[in-house]
C-alpha positions as CSV (number, residue, x, y, z in Angstrom):
1,X,44.5,100.0,179.2
2,X,48.0,100.7,178.0
3,X,47.6,100.7,174.2
4,X,47.4,103.0,171.2
5,X,45.6,103.1,167.9
6,X,47.1,105.1,165.4
7,X,45.1,106.5,162.4
8,X,46.9,108.1,159.6
9,X,45.1,110.1,156.6
10,X,47.2,110.4,153.7
11,X,44.0,112.6,152.2
12,X,43.6,112.8,148.9
13,X,45.6,109.0,148.1
14,X,43.2,107.2,145.9
15,X,44.0,104.3,144.3
16,X,42.1,103.8,141.2
17,X,38.3,104.9,140.1
18,X,35.3,103.5,141.8
19,X,33.3,101.3,139.6
20,X,30.2,103.7,139.8
21,X,32.4,106.9,138.4
22,X,30.9,106.7,135.2
23,X,27.7,107.2,136.4
24,X,27.9,109.7,139.2
25,X,31.3,111.4,138.6
26,X,32.4,110.9,134.5
27,X,35.0,113.5,135.2
28,X,36.8,111.4,137.3
29,X,36.9,108.6,134.5
30,X,40.9,107.0,134.6
31,X,42.0,108.6,138.0
32,X,44.1,107.0,139.9
33,X,46.0,109.0,141.9
34,X,49.1,106.4,143.3
35,X,49.4,105.3,140.1
36,X,49.7,108.8,138.5
37,X,52.5,109.7,141.2
38,X,54.8,106.5,140.7
39,X,54.5,107.3,136.8
40,X,55.0,110.9,136.7
41,X,56.6,112.2,140.0
42,X,60.1,112.7,140.5
43,X,62.4,110.8,143.2
44,X,59.4,109.2,145.0
45,X,60.7,106.6,148.1
46,X,58.3,105.4,149.9
47,X,60.2,101.8,151.4
48,X,57.8,102.0,154.5
49,X,54.4,102.2,153.0
50,X,55.5,99.4,150.4
51,X,56.5,97.3,153.4
52,X,53.0,97.9,154.6
53,X,51.4,97.0,151.5
54,X,50.2,99.9,149.6
55,X,51.6,98.9,146.5
56,X,49.6,95.4,146.4
57,X,46.6,97.7,147.8
58,X,47.1,99.7,144.3
59,X,46.8,96.0,142.5
60,X,44.0,94.9,144.5
61,X,42.9,91.9,142.1
62,X,45.9,90.7,141.9
63,X,47.2,87.3,144.1
64,X,50.4,86.3,145.5
65,X,51.7,84.5,149.1
66,X,51.7,86.7,152.1
67,X,52.8,83.7,154.1
68,X,56.1,85.5,155.1
69,X,54.3,89.2,155.8
70,X,55.1,90.5,159.1
71,X,52.4,91.9,161.1
72,X,51.0,93.5,158.5
73,X,47.5,93.5,156.0
74,X,45.8,95.4,153.6
75,X,43.2,96.3,151.6
76,X,41.2,98.5,150.2
77,X,37.8,101.1,150.8
78,X,34.9,102.0,148.5
79,X,33.6,104.6,151.2
80,X,29.9,105.1,151.2
81,X,29.7,108.9,151.4
82,X,28.6,111.2,147.7
83,X,31.1,112.6,145.8
84,X,34.6,112.8,147.0
85,X,34.9,114.9,150.2
86,X,37.6,115.3,153.1
87,X,34.4,116.3,155.4
88,X,32.5,113.8,154.7
89,X,35.2,111.1,154.6
90,X,36.3,112.0,158.0
91,X,32.9,111.8,159.9
92,X,32.0,108.5,158.2
93,X,35.7,107.4,159.4
94,X,34.1,108.4,162.8
95,X,31.1,106.2,162.2
96,X,28.4,109.1,161.1
97,X,26.4,107.1,158.0
98,X,26.5,109.4,155.0
99,X,23.4,111.2,153.9
100,X,23.1,112.6,150.5
101,X,24.1,116.6,150.4
102,X,21.9,119.5,149.1
103,X,24.0,121.2,147.0
104,X,23.7,125.2,146.9
105,X,25.1,127.8,145.0
106,X,25.7,130.8,147.1
107,X,23.9,133.3,145.2
108,X,21.2,131.4,145.5
109,X,21.3,131.9,149.4
110,X,22.9,135.1,149.5
111,X,19.9,137.1,150.9
112,X,19.0,134.6,153.7
113,X,22.6,134.8,154.7
114,X,22.8,139.0,154.0
115,X,19.7,139.0,156.4
116,X,21.0,137.0,159.3
117,X,23.8,138.6,159.6
118,X,22.4,141.7,159.4
119,X,20.1,140.7,162.2
120,X,23.2,140.2,164.2
121,X,24.3,143.4,163.8
122,X,27.0,143.0,161.4
123,X,28.2,145.6,158.5
124,X,27.4,143.7,155.5
125,X,27.9,144.5,151.9
126,X,27.7,142.4,148.6
127,X,30.4,142.8,146.3
128,X,30.2,142.2,142.5
129,X,27.4,142.1,139.8
130,X,24.0,140.7,140.3
131,X,23.9,137.2,140.9
132,X,27.5,137.0,140.9
133,X,28.3,138.6,144.4
134,X,30.0,137.7,147.8
135,X,29.7,139.0,151.0
136,X,32.0,141.6,152.6
137,X,31.3,141.5,156.4
138,X,32.6,144.6,158.9
139,X,35.5,145.0,156.2
140,X,37.5,142.3,157.7
141,X,36.0,138.9,156.5
142,X,34.1,137.4,153.4
143,X,31.4,134.9,153.0
144,X,31.3,133.0,149.2
145,X,31.3,129.8,147.2
146,X,33.8,127.5,148.1
147,X,35.6,126.8,144.9
148,X,38.4,124.3,145.4
149,X,36.2,121.4,146.9
150,X,32.9,119.9,144.8
151,X,30.9,123.2,143.6
152,X,28.0,123.6,145.3
153,X,29.2,121.6,148.8
154,X,30.6,124.8,151.1
155,X,30.7,128.4,151.8
156,X,33.7,129.7,153.5
157,X,34.2,132.4,155.6
158,X,37.8,133.5,155.0
159,X,39.2,136.4,157.1
160,X,42.5,137.2,158.6
161,X,43.8,137.0,162.2
162,X,45.5,140.1,162.0
163,X,42.3,141.8,162.2
164,X,40.0,139.5,163.6
165,X,40.1,136.9,166.4
166,X,39.2,133.4,165.2
167,X,36.5,132.5,167.9
168,X,34.9,135.8,166.2
169,X,35.4,133.9,162.5
170,X,33.9,131.0,164.1
171,X,30.8,133.2,165.3
172,X,30.0,134.8,162.2
173,X,30.2,131.3,160.6
174,X,27.8,130.0,162.9
175,X,25.5,132.3,161.7
176,X,26.1,131.8,157.8
177,X,25.8,127.9,159.0
178,X,21.9,128.9,160.6
179,X,20.8,130.1,157.7
180,X,21.6,127.6,154.8
181,X,21.5,124.3,154.3
182,X,24.4,123.7,152.2
183,X,27.0,120.8,153.4
184,X,29.8,123.0,154.9
185,X,30.3,126.2,156.2
186,X,33.8,126.4,156.6
187,X,35.7,128.9,158.6
188,X,39.0,129.6,158.4
189,X,42.0,132.3,158.8
190,X,45.3,133.2,158.4
191,X,47.9,135.7,159.7
192,X,50.2,137.7,157.5
193,X,47.1,138.7,155.0
194,X,44.6,141.4,154.7
195,X,41.0,142.0,153.1
196,X,42.1,143.5,150.4
197,X,44.7,140.2,149.2
198,X,41.3,138.5,150.3
199,X,39.2,140.5,148.0
200,X,42.2,140.0,145.0
201,X,42.2,136.3,145.1
202,X,38.4,136.2,143.9
203,X,37.7,134.2,141.2
204,X,35.1,132.6,139.0
205,X,34.2,128.7,138.5
206,X,31.1,128.9,136.3
207,X,28.5,130.2,138.0
208,X,29.7,129.7,141.2
209,X,32.2,132.6,142.9
210,X,34.4,132.4,145.5
211,X,38.0,133.4,147.3
212,X,40.8,131.1,145.8
213,X,42.3,130.0,149.4
214,X,46.2,129.2,148.2
215,X,45.8,131.9,146.6
216,X,44.7,134.4,149.2
217,X,47.4,133.0,151.9
218,X,45.3,132.2,154.5
219,X,47.0,128.7,154.4
220,X,50.8,130.1,154.7
221,X,50.9,131.5,158.4
222,X,49.2,130.1,161.7
223,X,46.1,128.4,160.0
224,X,42.8,128.7,162.0
225,X,40.2,126.4,160.3
226,X,36.4,124.7,161.2
227,X,34.3,123.2,159.3
228,X,30.4,123.2,160.4
229,X,28.4,120.3,159.2
230,X,25.1,120.0,158.4
231,X,23.2,117.0,160.3
232,X,26.2,115.8,162.1
233,X,25.8,114.2,165.5
234,X,28.7,114.0,167.4
235,X,27.9,111.9,170.2
236,X,27.4,108.7,167.8
237,X,31.1,109.7,166.8
238,X,34.2,107.5,167.9
239,X,35.7,110.4,170.2
240,X,32.6,110.6,172.2
241,X,32.0,106.7,172.5
242,X,35.8,106.6,173.5
243,X,35.9,109.2,176.0
244,X,32.5,107.6,177.7
245,X,34.9,104.7,178.5
246,X,37.9,107.1,179.7
247,X,40.0,106.9,176.6
248,X,41.5,109.7,175.3
249,X,41.5,111.0,171.6
250,X,43.8,112.9,169.7
251,X,43.2,114.7,166.7
252,X,46.2,116.2,164.7
253,X,46.0,118.7,161.3
254,X,43.0,118.9,159.1
255,X,40.8,116.2,161.2
256,X,41.5,118.4,164.2
257,X,39.3,121.3,162.4
258,X,36.7,118.3,161.1
259,X,36.1,116.5,164.1
260,X,34.8,117.4,167.6
261,X,36.7,116.7,170.4
262,X,38.5,117.7,173.5
263,X,39.7,121.5,172.9
264,X,43.1,120.2,174.6
265,X,42.9,117.3,172.7
266,X,43.1,119.0,169.1
267,X,46.3,119.5,167.2
268,X,45.4,122.3,164.0
269,X,48.4,122.3,161.7
270,X,49.7,121.5,157.8
271,X,53.0,120.9,157.6
272,X,53.5,117.4,156.7
273,X,56.4,117.0,159.4
274,X,55.0,119.0,162.1
275,X,51.8,116.9,162.0
276,X,53.6,113.3,162.4
277,X,56.5,114.7,164.8
278,X,53.0,115.3,166.8
279,X,51.7,112.2,166.4
280,X,55.4,110.5,167.6
281,X,55.0,113.2,171.0
282,X,51.9,111.7,171.7
283,X,53.0,108.2,171.1
284,X,54.1,108.8,175.3
285,X,50.1,108.8,175.9
286,X,47.7,106.0,175.4
287,X,44.3,106.3,173.2
288,X,43.5,106.9,170.0
289,X,45.5,109.2,167.5
290,X,44.2,110.3,164.5
291,X,46.3,112.2,162.1
292,X,45.2,114.2,158.5
293,X,48.4,114.5,156.3
294,X,46.9,117.5,154.3
295,X,49.8,118.4,151.7
296,X,49.0,115.4,149.8
297,X,45.7,117.0,148.8
298,X,46.8,120.5,148.9
299,X,49.4,119.2,145.7
300,X,46.7,117.4,144.2
301,X,44.7,120.4,144.3
302,X,47.6,122.5,142.7
303,X,47.8,119.3,140.2
304,X,51.7,119.4,141.4
305,X,52.6,115.5,140.5
306,X,56.0,116.3,142.2
307,X,54.8,118.0,144.9
308,X,53.0,115.4,145.9
309,X,55.9,113.0,145.7
310,X,57.6,114.9,148.0
311,X,54.7,115.0,150.1
312,X,54.5,111.5,150.6
313,X,58.4,110.9,151.0
314,X,58.0,112.8,154.0
315,X,55.3,111.3,155.4
316,X,57.0,107.8,154.3
317,X,59.9,108.8,156.8
318,X,57.8,109.5,159.5
319,X,55.7,106.4,158.7
320,X,58.9,104.6,159.6
321,X,59.9,106.0,162.9
322,X,56.3,106.1,164.1
323,X,56.2,102.1,163.2
324,X,59.8,102.0,165.4
325,X,58.4,103.9,168.2
326,X,55.2,101.3,168.3
327,X,54.9,98.6,171.3
328,X,53.7,95.3,171.0
329,X,50.3,95.9,171.6
330,X,49.4,99.2,169.2
331,X,47.8,99.2,165.7
332,X,48.7,101.7,163.3
333,X,45.9,102.1,160.2
334,X,46.9,104.0,157.5
335,X,44.1,105.3,154.8
336,X,42.5,107.5,152.7
337,X,39.8,109.5,152.5
338,X,39.3,109.9,148.9
339,X,41.8,110.6,145.9
340,X,42.7,113.9,144.3
341,X,44.3,112.9,140.8
342,X,46.9,115.6,139.5
343,X,47.1,114.3,136.5
344,X,43.1,114.2,135.4
345,X,43.3,116.8,133.7
346,X,41.1,119.1,136.7
347,X,41.9,120.5,140.3
348,X,39.0,118.6,142.1
349,X,38.9,115.4,144.3
350,X,38.1,112.4,142.0
351,X,36.3,109.6,143.4
352,X,38.1,106.6,143.9
353,X,39.0,103.4,146.2
354,X,41.6,104.3,149.2
355,X,44.1,102.0,150.5
356,X,43.6,100.3,154.0
357,X,46.9,99.1,155.4
358,X,47.1,98.0,158.8
359,X,50.4,97.0,160.9
360,X,51.1,96.1,164.4
361,X,51.7,93.1,166.6
362,X,48.3,92.3,167.7
363,X,47.2,91.2,164.1
364,X,46.0,87.7,163.4
365,X,46.1,88.0,159.3
366,X,48.7,89.0,157.1
367,X,48.4,90.1,154.2
368,X,45.2,90.9,151.6
369,X,42.2,91.1,153.8
370,X,38.5,91.8,152.5
371,X,37.4,94.6,150.6
372,X,35.9,97.2,153.2
373,X,32.7,99.1,151.7
374,X,32.9,102.0,153.8
375,X,35.7,103.9,155.4
376,X,32.9,103.5,158.9
377,X,35.0,100.2,159.6
378,X,38.2,102.6,160.1
379,X,36.4,103.9,163.6
380,X,34.4,100.5,164.1
381,X,37.7,98.9,164.4
382,X,38.9,101.7,166.3
383,X,36.0,101.0,169.2
384,X,36.3,97.2,168.7
385,X,39.8,97.7,169.7
386,X,39.3,99.5,173.0
387,X,36.5,97.3,173.8
388,X,34.1,100.6,173.6
389,X,30.6,100.8,171.8
390,X,30.2,100.8,168.5
391,X,29.6,103.6,166.4
392,X,26.1,103.7,164.5
393,X,27.5,102.5,161.3
394,X,30.5,100.4,160.0
395,X,31.7,97.5,160.9
396,X,34.7,96.2,163.1
397,X,37.6,94.5,160.9
398,X,38.9,91.2,161.8
399,X,42.4,91.8,162.5
């Protein structure tokens, strides 16, 4: 089988609030990430995404003549996971049916984490006032709330690779994971920082206390990360199903930190150019290539609309190169996992529809296709493309 299916996730690129926002996430009313960038971002140049139908996906309800479209189709997706989350979004893409998460505040479970780490032989110290504490472990890593994503949805284990190997950070993270029911425990580390800088980045968000990850510098140099989810079965997901048929999966960027895959086929990195350059490199192979462009999401968290536009420009340029390198057997899908409107007035993800852009000579349909009700339809389509067993959740898109 000499073909490729490429999925590029432009992390956080929403195209308008979903119909349930007023009820479930009123703070996201009026959110429209792409429209904010179009209206307020400087020097946005996205000819390739425009060619694929991004602006038509933004204006999904409008009708026009698509008879002259060239090997491309578009739609929008209303994701099925609760809230608006990269972790759940990517597991949904890979075919997992989202379960409603159990939110937890770290200080409500700090004693169980403290006990689990102590029993495993760690030196553990509580830092801060009562009910506003984080844990300092072996004086080289911290455990606290994640204050960048939805509050209560994740705990962070933060460390410097100058002082501890990443496998030891993950080992501590798995102990934390065993002691809590929060949807995610995220273990991450970088170089060129120390515990003093990590502790200086401690911040409060209401009753939650954590380490401000960008401020800590953990992303800046040799960033390593793994997301430890609650109740995820990798055996039911796309990479495992493809592997059973001898088809390789390559994961690039943040998706490599989230989804279980062969170690030699995962490439954890952040810079957009590096991520998409790796896609081009791997197009010399066959199989499924999935890449996450995280810097769009980071720009949303920073509420920096001009940075967001700049990252989209880079992504668009590389998407043009990817299209140019595709063979007549290949299919490309460009999607997002949630929104992250930099103009909404808060720094968290936003619950929005996301675009679905499909390109490739195998397509039998052009222009507008039916709205999709779950990101899992993307994973089901990948499996259908390779004539593999389908995931437990999602239906293949007829292309």
